[in-house]
C-alpha positions, 0 to 999 in steps of 0.5 A: 759740429763745424770743422772749419779751421780758424787759421788763415796761413797754416801753409806758411810761417810768420817770420819778420812780420810777414807770412813766409813761404816754407823752404820745402813742401813738408807738412804735418797733419793735425788730427782731431782728437774726438774723431781721428779725422784730419783737422788741418795741415800745417807747414813743417819748418826745416833748418833753413826756416828755423834759421830765418826766424832766428835771424829775424828775431836777432835783427829785431833785437839788435837793430829794431826799435823794440828793445829801445821802446819804453816799458810803457810803450811796449805795454800798449802792444801787450794790451793790443794783443790782449784785446786781440785774444779776446776777439779770437776767443771762439777760434781758440775755443774751437781749436783746443778741444780738437787738438788736445781733447780739452772740454769746450766748456773750459776752452771758451775761457782760454783766450780770456785767461791768456789775455789776462797774462798780457794785461797783467804784464802790461800793468807791471810796466810802471811798477816793476823795478827795471832800474833800481838805485843803490848806494855804492859800497866801493866808491862812486856816488850812485849805483844802479841795478838795471834789469835789461832784456836777455835778448832773443828767446826761443819759446818751445810750447807743448800740445796740452795747453798751448795758448796758456803756455805761449802767453806766460812766456811771451808776455813777460818776454815782450815787456822786458824787451826781448824778441821771440821765436815761438815753436809750437808742437806739430800736434797742436800748432793752431793757437800759435798761428792765431797769436801770430795773426793777432801780433800782426794786427797789433802792429808789432815791429817785424821780427819781434814775434815769429812762429815756426812749427817744427819737430824735435830735430829742427827745434834743437836748432833753436837750442844750439844756435848762439843767436838765441840767448834764452830758451823757455820750454814746457814739456817732458822732463826727458826733453828738458834734460836734453835742452839743459845739456845743450844750453849748458855747453854754451852757457845759454839761459833757460827756464824749464817747466817739466813733468810731475807726479804730484801727491795729494796727501789725505790726512786722517781728519780730511773730508774724504767725499770732498777730496775725492770729488775735487780730485776726480773733477780736476783729473778729467778737465783735460783728460789728465793731460796736465803736468801738475795734476795730482795723480798719487793719492797718499792716505793712511791704510785705515782710510785707504779703502774709503778713499778708493770707494769715493774715487770710484764713485766719482769716476763712475759718474763721469760722462766721457765723449765729445768735448763739445757736448754740454753734458760731457765731463771728459774728452779724449786724449790728444792722439793715438800714440798718446792713448797707446802710451796711457794704455801701456801704463795701465797694463804695467800697473796690472802686471806689477800687482796694483788693484784696478778699482775702476776704468782702464779701458776704452769707453763702450760706444766710442769707437772713434776718437782717442778716448780712455776711461778715468782709471783708479788703481788701489794698493799701489806700491810707491816704487812701482812704475805707475807711481813713479813715472808721469802717465799724463792721463786720467790715471790715479794711484792710491798709495797706502801708508802707516801715518802722516810722517810716512805720507810726507816721506812717500810724497817726496819719494819721487824725482819730481816736485811740481805740485802737491796738496794737503787735505785736512780740516786744519789750516795749521796741519796743512801749513805744517805738512806743506812746509815739508813737501818738496814741491813748487806749489802746495794747495789745501783741500784742492788742486791748486796752481797760481800763475798770478803768484808763481808756478814751477817745480823742485827737482826734475820738475823744472828750473825757474818760475813762470807767472807773476812778478817772478815770471819777468826775472828769467827774461832780464839780465842784471847790470850794475852801473856805478856813476860818479854823479847823479843824472838829471833823471834821478 
């Protein structure tokens, strides 16, 4: 397989509409997940580089034309970015499996899905209520509720699905009139560089989109700099707590899309074979490296063994290997450190008394690459480490309960509340249980998430929502205007 890197300027940063030379010689090495070989080297942003990017975004917002354009004019730029993403589909399809282990068969559609976000928000330009008339209640002739851009946005994106995370932040921010500094993970910066090249080709005004790759220490500059009005973060709950704390000190705006320990509640009337097939398929797509994946399987004791048997059967048929191979169903984890982390959780599960039903090891014959077998633990206590902490790998915990009421209680017994699903033959039962689950999304008979409606979590799974019309709201500030007369435009 080719290892050509479809990134033109990995040795520089995209700041103020130009590819700028870094302030130091520091770099990050991006390692291929399937081979453990170096993929490419990217410049490491230090404090001065991040501050230059912030300054460029601030100038573009305060002095540039971008916030003053109409929403329709900004929408044309969003459409140009969408077209650019489609044109770079194969580049993104090559990058994602190498950086994060995603299957190429899925990565082929990543650019199109990202383009859909830009086109969706472009289409909202003419119908979203950016200016909403009201009848004043305390004097005046006309009241206006105006939704104006929040300002400069720091978009901090993760390594597991970068282009999707970038797009669901950047597209609504640009439509609203914000300017953006994108901070990709040092482990997976490729897609952010592709987007910068697309933004450059689309003719965005200088400083509207900026890209700098930095570690956590340098990234905190984005969070603490008062010139940055809002942070949009996707990542771990631990990092989210830190960001919320720092932003709270200066009353900065933020949205957080954080971790999960999501429950699949399997009721007694569920089709066990269909449930197991869906859970196994979804768990292997990105090697379980998905915040909303259903990793706690909650089922009554009388059907526990049947569920475990079905999951073992499905996982036993999963072919693990090169994510570019057409017959492979699960690729590697993203890196050595992450594989060690997942292996540590598997060891913890065994030490705490859970039954290892299948998996738990590195696959035979795969000496290179960050691979792990899909893993199922049975008879898991919900208070155990593997049931409570986010593993971020293909590890399922099957938790037996007495009845439906206990299933709901156990599903909610977590600090997280990102996702859940109810498996049952009855839509009425599904809705009744869904309304009791403390989760941002609840699916029926399958893993579900829908960024076209809204995505986000309860409790420590996050603050705010991404996607859909709700996804615009974090990028605007509300202003009430009360007029003594009615302007000609009304």
